[in-house]
C-alpha positions as a Markdown table, in Angstrom:
| # | Residue | x | y | z |
|---|---|---|---|---|
| 1 | Met | -34.0 | 188.0 | 6.2 |
| 2 | Pro | -31.6 | 188.3 | 9.1 |
| 3 | Pro | -28.1 | 189.6 | 8.3 |
| 4 | Ile | -25.2 | 187.1 | 7.7 |
| 5 | Arg | -23.3 | 186.9 | 10.9 |
| 6 | Val | -19.5 | 187.2 | 10.2 |
| 7 | Ser | -16.4 | 186.7 | 12.4 |
| 8 | Ile | -12.9 | 187.8 | 11.2 |
| 9 | Tyr | -9.5 | 186.2 | 12.2 |
| 10 | Glu | -6.7 | 188.4 | 10.8 |
| 11 | Asp | -3.4 | 189.4 | 12.6 |
| 12 | Asn | -2.8 | 192.5 | 10.4 |
| 13 | Thr | -4.6 | 195.2 | 12.3 |
| 14 | Lys | -5.0 | 197.6 | 9.4 |
| 15 | Leu | -6.5 | 194.9 | 7.2 |
| 16 | Arg | -8.7 | 193.6 | 10.0 |
| 17 | Asp | -10.1 | 197.1 | 10.6 |
| 18 | Leu | -10.7 | 197.5 | 6.8 |
| 19 | Leu | -12.6 | 194.1 | 6.8 |
| 20 | Glu | -14.7 | 195.2 | 9.7 |
| 21 | Leu | -15.5 | 198.4 | 8.0 |
| 22 | Leu | -16.2 | 196.9 | 4.6 |
| 23 | Ile | -18.4 | 194.0 | 5.8 |
| 24 | Gly | -20.0 | 195.8 | 8.7 |
| 25 | His | -21.2 | 198.6 | 6.6 |
| 26 | Thr | -22.5 | 196.4 | 3.8 |
| 27 | Glu | -26.3 | 195.7 | 3.9 |
| 28 | Gly | -27.0 | 192.1 | 4.8 |
| 29 | Phe | -23.9 | 191.5 | 7.0 |
| 30 | Lys | -23.2 | 191.9 | 10.6 |
| 31 | Ile | -19.7 | 191.7 | 12.3 |
| 32 | Val | -20.1 | 189.5 | 15.5 |
| 33 | Gly | -16.4 | 188.9 | 16.2 |
| 34 | Ser | -12.9 | 190.2 | 15.2 |
| 35 | Tyr | -9.7 | 188.7 | 16.5 |
| 36 | Pro | -6.0 | 188.9 | 15.8 |
| 37 | Asn | -5.4 | 185.2 | 16.3 |
| 38 | Cys | -7.1 | 181.9 | 16.9 |
| 39 | Ala | -5.9 | 181.4 | 20.5 |
| 40 | His | -9.5 | 181.2 | 21.8 |
| 41 | Val | -11.3 | 180.3 | 18.6 |
| 42 | Thr | -13.4 | 177.6 | 20.2 |
| 43 | Glu | -14.7 | 179.9 | 22.9 |
| 44 | Asp | -15.1 | 182.7 | 20.4 |
| 45 | Val | -17.4 | 180.9 | 18.0 |
| 46 | Lys | -19.5 | 179.4 | 20.8 |
| 47 | Arg | -20.1 | 182.9 | 22.2 |
| 48 | Asp | -20.5 | 184.8 | 18.8 |
| 49 | Thr | -22.4 | 182.2 | 16.8 |
| 50 | Pro | -21.2 | 183.3 | 13.4 |
| 51 | Asp | -22.7 | 182.0 | 10.2 |
| 52 | Val | -19.4 | 182.7 | 8.3 |
| 53 | Val | -15.8 | 182.9 | 9.5 |
| 54 | Ile | -13.2 | 184.8 | 7.5 |
| 55 | Met | -9.9 | 183.1 | 8.4 |
| 56 | Asp | -6.3 | 184.2 | 7.7 |
| 57 | Ile | -3.7 | 181.3 | 7.6 |
| 58 | Asp | -0.5 | 182.9 | 8.8 |
| 59 | Met | -1.2 | 184.1 | 12.3 |
| 60 | Pro | 1.0 | 183.9 | 15.4 |
| 61 | Gly | 0.5 | 181.0 | 17.7 |
| 62 | Arg | -2.3 | 178.9 | 16.4 |
| 63 | Thr | -2.5 | 179.1 | 12.6 |
| 64 | Gly | -5.6 | 179.4 | 10.5 |
| 65 | Ile | -5.1 | 175.8 | 9.4 |
| 66 | Glu | -5.6 | 174.7 | 13.0 |
| 67 | Gly | -8.3 | 177.4 | 13.4 |
| 68 | Val | -10.5 | 176.1 | 10.6 |
| 69 | Gln | -10.4 | 172.5 | 12.1 |
| 70 | Leu | -11.4 | 173.8 | 15.6 |
| 71 | Val | -14.3 | 175.8 | 14.2 |
| 72 | Lys | -15.6 | 172.8 | 12.4 |
| 73 | Glu | -15.2 | 170.7 | 15.5 |
| 74 | Thr | -17.1 | 173.2 | 17.5 |
| 75 | Asp | -20.0 | 173.6 | 14.9 |
| 76 | Val | -19.7 | 171.9 | 11.5 |
| 77 | Asn | -22.5 | 174.3 | 10.1 |
| 78 | Ile | -20.3 | 177.3 | 10.4 |
| 79 | Arg | -18.9 | 178.2 | 7.0 |
| 80 | Val | -15.1 | 179.0 | 6.9 |
| 81 | Val | -13.5 | 181.0 | 4.1 |
| 82 | Met | -9.7 | 181.1 | 4.1 |
| 83 | His | -8.4 | 184.6 | 3.2 |
| 84 | Thr | -4.8 | 184.5 | 2.5 |
| 85 | Val | -1.8 | 185.6 | 0.4 |
| 86 | Phe | -0.7 | 181.9 | 0.1 |
| 87 | Asp | -1.6 | 179.8 | -3.0 |
| 88 | Asp | 0.8 | 176.9 | -2.5 |
| 89 | Asp | -0.6 | 173.4 | -2.6 |
| 90 | Asp | 0.4 | 172.4 | 0.8 |
| 91 | Arg | -1.5 | 175.1 | 2.6 |
| 92 | Leu | -4.4 | 175.0 | 0.2 |
| 93 | Phe | -5.0 | 171.2 | 0.8 |
| 94 | Ala | -4.4 | 171.3 | 4.5 |
| 95 | Cys | -7.1 | 173.9 | 4.8 |
| 96 | Leu | -9.6 | 172.0 | 2.5 |
| 97 | Thr | -8.7 | 168.7 | 4.5 |
| 98 | Asn | -9.5 | 170.5 | 7.8 |
| 99 | Gly | -12.9 | 171.6 | 6.6 |
| 100 | Ala | -12.5 | 175.0 | 4.8 |
| 101 | Asp | -15.5 | 175.8 | 2.6 |
| 102 | Gly | -13.8 | 178.4 | 0.5 |
| 103 | Tyr | -10.3 | 179.7 | -0.3 |
| 104 | Leu | -9.8 | 183.3 | -1.4 |
| 105 | Leu | -6.5 | 185.3 | -2.1 |
| 106 | Lys | -6.1 | 188.7 | -0.5 |
| 107 | Lys | -5.2 | 190.1 | -3.9 |
| 108 | Asp | -8.9 | 189.5 | -5.0 |
| 109 | Ser | -11.3 | 192.4 | -5.1 |
| 110 | Trp | -13.5 | 193.4 | -2.2 |
| 111 | Ala | -16.5 | 192.7 | -4.3 |
| 112 | His | -15.2 | 189.2 | -4.7 |
| 113 | Leu | -14.9 | 188.7 | -0.9 |
| 114 | Leu | -18.4 | 190.0 | -0.3 |
| 115 | Asn | -19.9 | 187.7 | -3.0 |
| 116 | Ala | -18.0 | 184.8 | -1.6 |
| 117 | Ile | -19.4 | 185.4 | 1.9 |
| 118 | Arg | -22.9 | 185.3 | 0.4 |
| 119 | Glu | -22.1 | 182.3 | -1.8 |
| 120 | Val | -20.6 | 180.2 | 1.0 |
| 121 | Tyr | -23.5 | 181.0 | 3.4 |
| 122 | Glu | -25.8 | 179.6 | 0.8 |
| 123 | Gly | -23.8 | 176.4 | 0.7 |
| 124 | Gly | -21.4 | 177.3 | -2.2 |
| 125 | Ala | -17.7 | 176.7 | -2.4 |
| 126 | Pro | -16.1 | 180.1 | -3.5 |
| 127 | Met | -12.4 | 179.9 | -4.7 |
| 128 | Ser | -10.2 | 182.4 | -6.3 |
| 129 | Pro | -9.5 | 182.0 | -10.0 |
| 130 | Gly | -6.7 | 179.4 | -10.3 |
| 131 | Ile | -7.3 | 177.8 | -7.0 |
| 132 | Ala | -9.9 | 175.4 | -8.4 |
| 133 | Asn | -7.5 | 174.5 | -11.1 |
| 134 | Lys | -4.9 | 173.6 | -8.5 |
| 135 | Val | -7.5 | 171.2 | -6.9 |
| 136 | Leu | -8.2 | 169.6 | -10.3 |
| 137 | Lys | -4.5 | 169.3 | -11.3 |
| 138 | Ala | -3.5 | 167.7 | -7.9 |
| 139 | Phe | -6.2 | 165.1 | -7.8 |
| 140 | Arg | -6.0 | 164.1 | -11.4 |
| 141 | Gln | -2.4 | 163.0 | -10.7 |
| 142 | Ser | -3.9 | 160.5 | -8.2 |
| 143 | Lys | -3.0 | 156.9 | -9.1 |
| 144 | Gln | -6.2 | 155.5 | -7.4 |
| 145 | Pro | -8.4 | 153.5 | -9.6 |
| 146 | Pro | -11.8 | 154.9 | -10.8 |
| 147 | Asn | -14.6 | 154.3 | -8.4 |
| 148 | Asn | -18.2 | 155.4 | -8.9 |
| 149 | His | -20.1 | 153.2 | -6.5 |
| 150 | His | -21.7 | 156.4 | -5.1 |
| 151 | Arg | -24.2 | 156.3 | -7.9 |
| 152 | Ile | -23.6 | 159.9 | -9.0 |
| 153 | Thr | -26.1 | 160.7 | -11.9 |
| 154 | Glu | -25.1 | 162.3 | -15.2 |
| 155 | Arg | -26.5 | 165.8 | -14.1 |
| 156 | Glu | -24.8 | 165.5 | -10.7 |
| 157 | Gln | -21.5 | 164.8 | -12.4 |
| 158 | Gln | -22.0 | 167.9 | -14.6 |
| 159 | Val | -22.7 | 170.0 | -11.6 |
| 160 | Leu | -19.6 | 168.7 | -10.0 |
| 161 | Glu | -17.5 | 169.5 | -13.0 |
| 162 | Leu | -18.7 | 173.1 | -13.1 |
| 163 | Leu | -18.2 | 173.4 | -9.3 |
| 164 | Ala | -14.6 | 172.2 | -9.8 |
| 165 | Arg | -14.1 | 175.1 | -12.3 |
| 166 | Gly | -15.2 | 177.6 | -9.7 |
| 167 | Phe | -18.8 | 178.3 | -11.1 |
| 168 | Ser | -21.2 | 179.8 | -8.5 |
| 169 | Tyr | -24.7 | 178.4 | -7.9 |
| 170 | Arg | -26.1 | 181.1 | -10.1 |
| 171 | Met | -23.7 | 180.4 | -13.0 |
| 172 | Ile | -24.4 | 176.6 | -12.7 |
| 173 | Gly | -28.1 | 177.3 | -12.9 |
| 174 | Ile | -27.7 | 179.6 | -16.0 |
| 175 | Glu | -25.5 | 176.9 | -17.7 |
| 176 | Phe | -28.2 | 174.1 | -17.3 |
| 177 | Ser | -31.2 | 176.5 | -17.4 |
| 178 | Ile | -32.3 | 175.4 | -13.9 |
| 179 | Ser | -33.0 | 177.4 | -10.7 |
| 180 | Pro | -30.4 | 178.0 | -7.9 |
| 181 | Glu | -32.7 | 176.0 | -5.7 |
| 182 | Thr | -32.4 | 173.1 | -8.0 |
| 183 | Val | -28.7 | 173.4 | -8.1 |
| 184 | Lys | -28.7 | 173.3 | -4.2 |
| 185 | Arg | -30.8 | 170.3 | -4.3 |
| 186 | His | -28.4 | 168.5 | -6.7 |
| 187 | Leu | -25.4 | 169.5 | -4.4 |
| 188 | Lys | -27.2 | 168.3 | -1.3 |
| 189 | Asn | -27.7 | 164.9 | -3.0 |
| 190 | Ile | -24.0 | 164.9 | -4.1 |
| 191 | Tyr | -22.8 | 165.6 | -0.6 |
| 192 | Gln | -25.0 | 162.8 | 0.8 |
| 193 | Lys | -23.8 | 160.3 | -1.7 |
| 194 | Leu | -20.1 | 161.2 | -1.3 |
| 195 | His | -20.4 | 161.5 | 2.5 |
| 196 | Val | -18.8 | 165.0 | 2.5 |
| 197 | Gln | -19.8 | 168.3 | 4.1 |
| 198 | Cys | -18.8 | 170.9 | 1.6 |
| 199 | Gly | -18.2 | 171.8 | -2.1 |
| 200 | Pro | -14.3 | 171.6 | -2.1 |
| 201 | Glu | -14.4 | 168.3 | -0.2 |
| 202 | Ala | -16.9 | 167.0 | -2.9 |
| 203 | Val | -14.8 | 168.1 | -5.7 |
| 204 | Ala | -11.6 | 166.7 | -4.2 |
| 205 | Lys | -13.3 | 163.3 | -3.7 |
| 206 | Ala | -14.9 | 163.2 | -7.1 |
| 207 | Ile | -11.6 | 163.9 | -8.9 |
| 208 | Arg | -9.6 | 161.5 | -6.6 |
| 209 | Glu | -12.1 | 158.6 | -7.4 |
| 210 | Lys | -12.3 | 159.8 | -11.1 |
| 211 | Ile | -16.0 | 160.6 | -11.0 |
| 212 | Ile | -15.2 | 163.7 | -12.9 |
């Protein structure tokens, strides 16, 4: 299996160097790009063809919020994990709205970051503990009426609920005694029914429309 190709966008030089060292020297990963800002992000990802982008939010010039949108506009299949100190609702939902596939806080462990890269590459939606709860809380405050014309099945609804709680593919599989491949199949069906591209977007829409 080829290594997961990773690009890094981080303006803190020491942290960027550490990320390069950590990810680049871990089996199964390859660093293909490392940048202090998103000034040329479109050209960067076209040239580097990463599978996963690790994106800081607070960078000079073009922010990571703009950066994730430009990455997705260039190639929707590139997975983007926000890696930030910010856990406020405004930045969180701006990133998810612009297409972020995961949201990790820099205070999380290195192991959490490496696992998140693997998980997002496989189609998951890794989020730091507490971030998923913010998503749930915000959208449950929505005043919109319930709407399940998407024909989400009971099992798909259960999978969505666990995804919203931050469960990984493996954890969801263990919960229902099904294989990770079956979990992926359920999520693929969910994404198609909800007309979304990623896990956080699916969770947000499901909560907003009171499917879960």
